[in-house]
C-alpha positions as CSV (number, residue, x, y, z in Angstrom):
1,X,6.2,-12.7,27.5
2,X,2.6,-11.9,26.8
3,X,3.6,-8.8,24.9
4,X,5.9,-10.6,22.8
5,X,3.5,-13.2,22.0
6,X,0.8,-10.5,21.1
7,X,3.5,-8.7,19.0
8,X,4.2,-11.9,17.2
9,X,0.6,-12.7,16.5
10,X,0.1,-9.3,15.2
11,X,3.0,-9.6,12.9
12,X,1.7,-12.9,11.5
13,X,-1.6,-11.3,10.8
14,X,0.0,-8.3,9.1
15,X,1.8,-10.7,6.8
16,X,-1.1,-12.7,5.9
17,X,-3.8,-9.9,5.6
18,X,-2.8,-8.7,2.1
19,X,-3.0,-12.1,0.3
20,X,-6.0,-12.9,2.3
21,X,-7.8,-9.7,1.4
22,X,-6.5,-10.1,-2.3
23,X,-7.7,-13.6,-2.5
24,X,-11.2,-12.7,-1.3
25,X,-11.6,-9.7,-3.6
26,X,-10.3,-11.7,-6.5
27,X,-12.6,-14.8,-5.8
28,X,-15.6,-12.4,-5.6
29,X,-14.6,-10.9,-8.8
30,X,-14.3,-14.1,-10.6
31,X,-17.8,-15.2,-9.6
32,X,-19.2,-11.8,-10.5
33,X,-17.5,-12.0,-13.9
34,X,-19.2,-15.4,-14.5
35,X,-22.8,-14.0,-14.0
36,X,-22.4,-10.4,-15.1
37,X,-25.2,-9.2,-17.4
38,X,-24.2,-7.8,-20.8
39,X,-24.8,-4.2,-22.1
40,X,-28.0,-3.1,-23.4
41,X,-28.7,-3.9,-27.0
42,X,-31.7,-4.2,-29.3
43,X,-33.5,-7.4,-29.1
44,X,-33.8,-9.0,-32.5
45,X,-37.1,-9.9,-33.9
46,X,-38.2,-13.5,-33.1
47,X,-37.5,-16.0,-35.9
48,X,-40.4,-18.1,-37.0
49,X,-40.5,-21.2,-34.8
50,X,-42.2,-24.3,-36.1
51,X,-44.6,-26.2,-34.0
52,X,-46.0,-29.6,-34.6
53,X,-48.9,-30.3,-32.4
54,X,-48.4,-34.1,-32.9
55,X,-45.0,-33.8,-31.1
56,X,-44.5,-33.3,-27.3
57,X,-43.0,-29.9,-26.4
58,X,-40.0,-29.6,-24.3
59,X,-38.9,-26.2,-22.9
60,X,-35.8,-25.0,-21.2
61,X,-36.5,-22.3,-18.6
62,X,-34.2,-19.4,-18.0
63,X,-34.3,-17.1,-15.0
64,X,-34.4,-13.4,-15.1
65,X,-30.8,-13.3,-14.1
66,X,-29.9,-16.1,-16.5
67,X,-28.7,-19.6,-15.9
68,X,-25.5,-21.8,-16.1
69,X,-24.6,-22.2,-19.7
70,X,-24.1,-26.0,-19.8
71,X,-27.2,-26.7,-17.7
72,X,-29.3,-24.9,-20.3
73,X,-27.7,-25.7,-23.6
74,X,-26.6,-29.4,-23.4
75,X,-30.3,-30.6,-22.7
76,X,-31.6,-28.2,-25.4
77,X,-29.3,-29.6,-28.1
78,X,-30.0,-33.3,-27.1
79,X,-33.8,-32.8,-27.3
80,X,-33.5,-30.8,-30.5
81,X,-31.1,-33.2,-32.3
82,X,-33.8,-36.0,-31.8
83,X,-36.3,-34.5,-34.1
84,X,-39.0,-35.7,-31.9
85,X,-39.8,-32.7,-29.8
86,X,-40.9,-29.1,-30.3
87,X,-38.0,-27.6,-28.2
88,X,-38.0,-23.9,-27.0
89,X,-36.2,-21.7,-24.5
90,X,-38.5,-19.5,-22.2
91,X,-38.1,-16.9,-19.7
92,X,-40.5,-14.5,-17.8
93,X,-39.9,-12.0,-20.6
94,X,-38.3,-12.2,-24.1
95,X,-35.2,-10.3,-23.4
96,X,-31.4,-11.1,-23.3
97,X,-30.5,-13.4,-20.6
98,X,-26.8,-14.1,-19.5
99,X,-25.6,-17.6,-19.3
100,X,-22.4,-18.1,-17.4
101,X,-19.3,-16.8,-18.9
102,X,-21.0,-14.0,-20.7
103,X,-23.1,-15.8,-23.4
104,X,-26.2,-13.7,-23.8
105,X,-29.3,-15.8,-25.0
106,X,-32.4,-14.2,-26.4
107,X,-35.2,-16.7,-25.2
108,X,-37.7,-18.0,-27.8
109,X,-40.7,-17.0,-25.8
110,X,-41.7,-15.1,-22.7
111,X,-44.1,-16.9,-20.5
112,X,-47.1,-15.2,-22.1
113,X,-45.9,-16.0,-25.7
114,X,-45.3,-19.7,-24.9
115,X,-48.8,-19.8,-23.5
116,X,-50.1,-18.3,-26.7
117,X,-48.2,-21.0,-28.7
118,X,-49.3,-24.0,-26.6
119,X,-53.0,-22.8,-26.0
120,X,-54.5,-24.8,-23.2
121,X,-51.6,-27.3,-23.2
122,X,-48.7,-27.3,-20.7
123,X,-45.3,-28.2,-22.0
124,X,-44.6,-32.0,-21.7
125,X,-41.2,-31.5,-20.3
126,X,-39.7,-28.6,-18.5
127,X,-35.8,-28.4,-18.0
128,X,-34.7,-26.2,-15.0
129,X,-31.0,-25.3,-15.0
130,X,-29.2,-23.8,-12.2
131,X,-29.8,-20.0,-11.6
132,X,-27.3,-17.5,-10.0
133,X,-30.0,-15.9,-7.9
134,X,-31.4,-19.1,-6.2
135,X,-33.2,-17.9,-3.0
136,X,-33.8,-14.4,-4.0
137,X,-37.1,-12.6,-4.9
138,X,-36.0,-12.5,-8.6
139,X,-36.7,-16.1,-9.0
140,X,-40.4,-15.8,-7.8
141,X,-42.0,-15.6,-11.3
142,X,-40.1,-18.7,-12.5
143,X,-41.1,-20.7,-9.2
144,X,-44.9,-19.6,-9.6
145,X,-44.6,-20.6,-13.4
146,X,-43.0,-24.0,-12.5
147,X,-45.7,-24.8,-9.9
148,X,-48.5,-23.9,-12.5
149,X,-46.9,-26.2,-15.1
150,X,-46.3,-29.2,-12.6
151,X,-50.1,-28.8,-11.5
152,X,-51.1,-29.0,-15.3
153,X,-49.2,-32.2,-15.8
154,X,-45.8,-31.0,-17.1
155,X,-42.8,-33.4,-16.4
156,X,-39.8,-31.9,-14.8
157,X,-36.0,-32.3,-15.2
158,X,-33.7,-30.3,-13.0
159,X,-30.0,-30.1,-14.0
160,X,-27.3,-29.7,-11.4
161,X,-28.4,-26.9,-8.9
162,X,-31.6,-26.6,-10.7
163,X,-32.6,-29.1,-8.0
164,X,-32.4,-26.1,-5.6
165,X,-34.9,-24.2,-7.8
166,X,-37.4,-27.0,-7.7
167,X,-36.8,-27.5,-3.9
168,X,-37.5,-23.8,-3.3
169,X,-40.7,-23.8,-5.2
170,X,-41.8,-26.8,-3.0
171,X,-41.9,-29.3,-5.9
172,X,-39.5,-31.8,-4.4
173,X,-41.0,-32.0,-0.9
174,X,-41.1,-35.6,0.3
175,X,-39.3,-36.8,-2.8
176,X,-35.7,-38.1,-3.4
177,X,-33.6,-35.7,-5.5
178,X,-30.0,-34.8,-6.1
179,X,-27.7,-31.9,-7.0
180,X,-24.0,-30.9,-7.5
181,X,-21.9,-32.4,-4.9
182,X,-20.6,-29.1,-3.9
183,X,-24.1,-27.9,-3.1
184,X,-26.2,-31.0,-1.9
185,X,-25.1,-30.6,1.8
186,X,-26.2,-27.1,2.0
187,X,-29.5,-27.9,0.1
188,X,-30.0,-30.6,2.7
189,X,-29.9,-27.8,5.3
190,X,-32.0,-25.3,3.4
191,X,-34.7,-27.6,2.2
192,X,-35.0,-30.5,4.7
193,X,-38.3,-31.8,3.4
194,X,-36.4,-33.2,0.4
195,X,-34.8,-36.6,0.5
196,X,-31.4,-35.6,-0.8
197,X,-29.5,-38.3,-2.5
198,X,-25.6,-38.4,-2.9
199,X,-23.4,-40.4,-5.4
200,X,-25.9,-40.7,-8.2
201,X,-25.8,-39.0,-11.6
202,X,-29.7,-38.7,-11.7
203,X,-32.6,-39.7,-9.6
204,X,-36.0,-40.7,-11.3
205,X,-39.0,-40.1,-9.2
206,X,-41.7,-40.6,-11.8
207,X,-42.6,-37.3,-13.1
208,X,-39.6,-35.5,-11.8
209,X,-36.0,-36.4,-12.7
210,X,-33.1,-34.6,-10.9
211,X,-29.5,-34.7,-11.9
212,X,-26.2,-34.3,-10.1
213,X,-23.4,-31.9,-11.3
214,X,-23.6,-30.0,-14.5
215,X,-22.9,-32.7,-17.3
216,X,-24.8,-35.3,-15.3
217,X,-27.7,-33.4,-17.0
218,X,-26.7,-35.2,-20.2
219,X,-27.6,-38.5,-18.6
220,X,-30.8,-37.2,-17.2
221,X,-31.8,-35.6,-20.6
222,X,-31.1,-38.9,-22.4
223,X,-33.1,-40.8,-19.7
224,X,-36.2,-38.6,-20.4
225,X,-35.6,-39.0,-24.2
226,X,-35.6,-42.7,-23.6
227,X,-38.7,-42.7,-21.6
228,X,-40.6,-40.4,-23.9
229,X,-39.3,-41.5,-27.4
230,X,-37.7,-44.9,-26.9
231,X,-34.1,-46.2,-26.4
232,X,-32.9,-46.1,-30.1
233,X,-33.8,-42.5,-30.2
234,X,-31.8,-41.7,-27.0
235,X,-29.0,-43.8,-28.4
236,X,-29.0,-41.7,-31.6
237,X,-28.9,-38.5,-29.7
238,X,-26.0,-39.6,-27.6
239,X,-24.1,-40.6,-30.7
240,X,-24.9,-37.2,-32.4
241,X,-23.3,-35.2,-29.6
242,X,-20.4,-37.7,-29.0
243,X,-21.5,-39.0,-25.7
244,X,-20.1,-42.5,-25.9
245,X,-21.0,-43.1,-22.2
246,X,-24.7,-43.6,-22.8
247,X,-25.9,-47.0,-21.5
248,X,-22.7,-47.5,-19.4
249,X,-22.0,-47.0,-15.7
250,X,-20.8,-43.4,-15.7
251,X,-18.4,-42.7,-12.8
252,X,-19.9,-40.4,-10.0
253,X,-17.8,-37.7,-8.4
254,X,-17.4,-38.4,-4.8
255,X,-20.8,-37.2,-3.1
256,X,-19.2,-34.2,-1.1
257,X,-16.0,-32.3,-0.9
258,X,-14.3,-28.9,-1.0
259,X,-12.8,-27.3,-4.2
260,X,-9.4,-28.5,-5.1
261,X,-6.3,-26.5,-4.2
262,X,-5.8,-25.6,-7.8
263,X,-9.3,-24.0,-7.9
264,X,-8.6,-22.0,-4.7
265,X,-5.2,-20.7,-6.2
266,X,-7.0,-19.8,-9.5
267,X,-9.8,-18.0,-7.8
268,X,-7.7,-16.2,-5.3
269,X,-4.5,-15.4,-7.0
270,X,-5.2,-14.8,-10.7
271,X,-5.5,-11.1,-10.0
272,X,-5.3,-10.0,-13.7
273,X,-6.6,-12.8,-15.9
274,X,-6.3,-12.4,-19.6
275,X,-9.5,-11.7,-21.6
276,X,-10.4,-14.6,-23.8
277,X,-12.6,-14.0,-26.9
278,X,-15.1,-16.6,-27.9
279,X,-16.2,-16.3,-31.6
280,X,-20.0,-16.8,-32.1
281,X,-20.7,-17.9,-35.7
282,X,-24.0,-19.0,-37.3
283,X,-24.7,-22.7,-37.2
284,X,-22.3,-23.4,-34.2
285,X,-23.5,-26.3,-32.0
286,X,-25.0,-25.4,-28.7
287,X,-22.9,-27.9,-26.9
288,X,-19.8,-26.7,-28.5
289,X,-20.6,-23.2,-27.3
290,X,-21.3,-24.3,-23.8
291,X,-18.2,-26.4,-23.6
292,X,-15.9,-23.5,-24.3
293,X,-17.7,-20.9,-21.9
294,X,-18.1,-23.4,-19.0
295,X,-14.6,-25.0,-19.3
296,X,-13.0,-21.5,-19.3
297,X,-15.4,-20.2,-16.6
298,X,-15.3,-23.3,-14.2
299,X,-11.4,-23.3,-14.5
300,X,-11.4,-19.8,-12.9
301,X,-8.4,-19.2,-15.2
302,X,-9.6,-16.5,-17.5
303,X,-12.5,-14.2,-18.4
304,X,-14.4,-15.0,-21.5
305,X,-16.0,-12.4,-23.9
306,X,-18.6,-13.3,-26.5
307,X,-17.7,-11.7,-29.9
308,X,-19.0,-12.0,-33.5
309,X,-17.3,-11.0,-36.8
310,X,-19.6,-7.8,-37.0
311,X,-21.1,-7.5,-33.4
312,X,-24.4,-8.7,-34.7
313,X,-26.5,-11.6,-33.3
314,X,-26.1,-15.1,-34.5
315,X,-28.3,-18.4,-34.8
316,X,-27.0,-21.6,-33.4
317,X,-27.4,-25.1,-35.2
318,X,-30.8,-25.7,-33.8
319,X,-32.0,-22.1,-33.9
320,X,-31.2,-20.2,-30.7
321,X,-30.4,-16.6,-30.9
322,X,-27.3,-15.2,-29.1
323,X,-26.1,-11.7,-28.8
324,X,-22.2,-11.0,-28.7
325,X,-20.9,-8.3,-26.4
326,X,-18.5,-6.9,-28.9
327,X,-17.4,-7.1,-32.5
328,X,-14.1,-9.1,-33.2
329,X,-12.5,-5.9,-34.6
330,X,-13.4,-3.8,-31.6
331,X,-11.8,-5.9,-28.9
332,X,-8.2,-6.3,-27.5
333,X,-8.0,-9.9,-26.7
334,X,-5.3,-12.0,-25.3
335,X,-6.8,-15.2,-26.9
336,X,-9.3,-16.0,-29.5
337,X,-11.3,-19.3,-29.1
338,X,-13.4,-20.5,-31.9
339,X,-15.9,-23.2,-31.1
340,X,-17.3,-25.6,-33.7
341,X,-16.4,-26.2,-37.2
342,X,-15.9,-22.4,-38.2
343,X,-12.7,-22.0,-40.2
344,X,-10.7,-19.2,-41.9
345,X,-11.3,-16.7,-39.1
346,X,-9.3,-13.4,-39.8
347,X,-8.5,-11.7,-36.5
348,X,-7.8,-8.1,-36.4
349,X,-4.4,-6.9,-37.2
350,X,-2.0,-7.7,-34.4
351,X,-4.7,-9.7,-32.7
352,X,-4.2,-13.3,-31.4
353,X,-4.2,-16.3,-33.7
354,X,-7.5,-18.1,-33.6
355,X,-7.6,-21.3,-31.6
356,X,-9.9,-24.0,-33.1
357,X,-11.2,-25.8,-29.9
358,X,-13.2,-28.6,-31.7
359,X,-10.7,-29.5,-34.6
360,X,-10.9,-33.2,-33.9
361,X,-13.5,-35.9,-33.3
362,X,-14.9,-36.6,-29.9
363,X,-17.2,-35.0,-27.2
364,X,-16.9,-31.3,-27.3
365,X,-16.1,-31.1,-23.5
366,X,-13.3,-33.7,-23.7
367,X,-11.6,-31.5,-26.4
368,X,-12.2,-28.3,-24.5
369,X,-10.7,-29.8,-21.2
370,X,-7.7,-31.3,-23.0
371,X,-6.8,-27.9,-24.6
372,X,-7.3,-26.1,-21.3
373,X,-4.8,-28.4,-19.8
374,X,-2.3,-27.4,-22.4
375,X,-2.9,-23.7,-22.1
376,X,-3.0,-23.6,-18.2
377,X,-2.0,-26.7,-16.4
378,X,-3.1,-30.4,-15.7
379,X,-4.3,-29.6,-12.1
380,X,-6.6,-26.8,-13.3
381,X,-8.0,-29.0,-16.1
382,X,-8.6,-31.8,-13.8
383,X,-10.4,-29.6,-11.3
384,X,-12.6,-28.3,-14.3
385,X,-13.4,-31.9,-15.3
386,X,-14.4,-32.8,-11.7
387,X,-16.6,-29.7,-11.1
388,X,-18.2,-30.3,-14.6
389,X,-19.0,-34.0,-13.7
390,X,-17.1,-34.9,-16.8
391,X,-15.5,-38.5,-16.8
392,X,-11.9,-37.9,-17.4
393,X,-10.7,-41.3,-18.4
394,X,-10.6,-40.6,-22.0
395,X,-9.2,-37.0,-21.8
396,X,-5.6,-36.4,-22.8
397,X,-4.1,-34.0,-20.2
398,X,-0.8,-32.4,-21.1
399,X,1.0,-29.3,-19.9
400,X,2.5,-27.9,-16.7
401,X,1.5,-30.0,-13.6
402,X,0.4,-27.0,-11.5
403,X,-0.7,-23.2,-11.8
404,X,2.8,-22.1,-10.7
405,X,2.6,-18.4,-11.5
406,X,-0.6,-17.7,-9.4
407,X,0.9,-19.9,-6.6
408,X,4.0,-17.7,-6.5
409,X,1.9,-14.6,-5.8
410,X,0.8,-15.3,-2.3
411,X,4.2,-16.8,-1.5
412,X,5.8,-13.5,-2.8
413,X,3.4,-11.4,-0.7
414,X,4.1,-13.4,2.4
415,X,7.9,-13.1,1.8
416,X,7.5,-9.3,1.4
417,X,5.2,-8.9,4.5
418,X,7.8,-11.0,6.6
419,X,10.5,-8.8,5.3
420,X,8.6,-5.6,6.2
421,X,7.9,-7.0,9.7
422,X,11.6,-7.9,10.1
423,X,12.7,-4.3,9.2
424,X,10.1,-2.9,11.5
425,X,11.3,-5.1,14.4
426,X,14.9,-4.2,13.8
427,X,14.3,-0.5,13.8
428,X,12.2,-0.8,17.0
429,X,14.8,-2.8,19.0
430,X,17.2,0.0,20.2
431,X,14.1,1.8,21.6
432,X,13.2,-1.0,23.7
433,X,16.4,-1.9,25.4
């Protein structure tokens, strides 16, 4: 009896091992693809950047290994669109930094260059997005710089898991703070000196504001704009980006939980995701760009590739410099997404037809998630809205209910494994009589 039980357990393990190994490798590959650095390219010369000493200065800091795209670009555009701030991006050195999904940003300044621009002054506000290398030695230059700016009087805004960056720098000890609902429990274990708060989109503790998941950073940024420039300015910025939720009780995602089943299926069993090109063009909005890269990336349903018409750098609406990873003509794409108001794109012969993501009114992420539901499925799109902390009440979800094709893969593998075990058992039976 024990031998039969052991054989049965071994057979079950053999049936499950291939899908389990495949799912693990696929999930790790999906995460690596989100944060992968781009190829070496020449760094464009810095464009002239205006500086008005009468205005407060706000900077978005990017780590040496990059940052989460929405955490960085959404606050940047909100601050820039007000016209009330000098707004810059900064990193330890002025060299391309990967934002999630493969959007490579050339920061406006390295730390030394920003110090030369501001002189003896510290930035008035420092925005800290989530970094992919939190807890690793590569974050030390940023943490040391953050401690220095805070000591000189800079106000701080952490977006999403940027709260972990501030906590690891010791800047949240004894303070209430929040972070993404998927990470706040692990942060509570890693940084017990912080009073972690769950279920709020942002926490204001005077000179430090921390926000919950990804797009909660919009609420936190608008809160800082209201504090520094007044409520009418914040309301105008919210209207400019299409964020109709300003001044309302924005829903909060449940304070803890696991990834949805659709996310697990997409991460584990989309073993050959299509390559989705995202066209970079001069004048595109920073939030429009982020909405495409983050929606596709958080869905775990595709791999995005930043392209431009000629492979050269572009300048966004408010002056950021981005480097594509390929030219449109030199790529073999499954899809081509066009953020913003760019029209008349001519794809290479035989290439996919352009899909204009923001061809209607509304908040950029609402449109991007709605289109995601039609291209993939409703369950994947709803997961994406949840992980982005995007209220879904106004989003139109259309399409298949579930990611059926990737779901079929583990089922097929289990059936094949069971068939193989059955054949093996049948062949062994005459020998064991």
